[in-house]
N, C-alpha and C positions, 0 to 999 in steps of 0.2 A: 503493500500498500504506498501510496506515495501522498507525501502532506503538500499541499498545493502552500504558497506564502502570497496574499495580494498587501500590500500599503495603499493607508488610507490616509489621503494628504488632511489637513486641519483644515483647508481651503474647500474641499468638498464636506464636511459636516454637515454643515447647514442644510445645503441640496438635500443629504441622506434625511434628515432632521425633519424637514421639511415634506419628503416623502411618504414616509413611516408616519406621522401627522396626518397627512389628507386620505389619509386607509385607515383612521379612523387607531388609529398605535394611543398611546397616554406616555408621553417621553419622562423619566426622571430621573433628576438627576445630584449633586451638591448645588443649590441659590445661596447664596450670601440676603441671610435678614439681619440690616445689625452689624453686631459682634458676632449672631451666632454664623453657620457652614448648615443648614437642613435640606436634608431628604426630600425634594418635589416636582411636581410636577413643572417642568422648562417648557421654550418654542421654539429660541437661540439657543446660539454659541455662547450670543453676549450675553446670553443668562446665565451660564454656568460656570462660578465661584473659580478663578483657578488658582491652579497651586496650593490648591486643599489638603487637609493630614486627616483632620478626622472631624467629622460631621458632629454636633451635637446629640444628636441621637443616630440609633441605627437607619439601614434603613429600612428593614422589618417594620419599624415602626407606619413604615405612609402605605406600602401594600399591607397591611394588618392592620384590624383596628383593635387599640391598648386595651378594650375591656370589649366583651359579648354579656349582650344579656343574651341567657340559654332558655330562662321561662319566669313564669311571674306564679306569682299565690296569692292564695288570701285567703283568708281564717274564718269562714262563718261558725262560729260557736266550737264545733267543737271535731265540725271537720274542718280540710286544707284540702282547697280546691286551686288546681293547678292547670295554668291556659299553656300556651307553646308558643 
């Protein structure tokens, strides 16, 4: 099996990002917000934080919610009613 290498030039990134966005893709990357660098949705190369080392929160928090409601319950006398 031969591995083929391709070089993507920095000047081509905005065109790539535009094509991905036009196909309904969500672009996530390190974006500077004040003193913090967070993974957030972005539109073009100029939105990305240059030379970032570490973001304030992990990329995981952008994709997955911090908390998720699994069910709700109410007490009715001594009975418990569980809702999805």
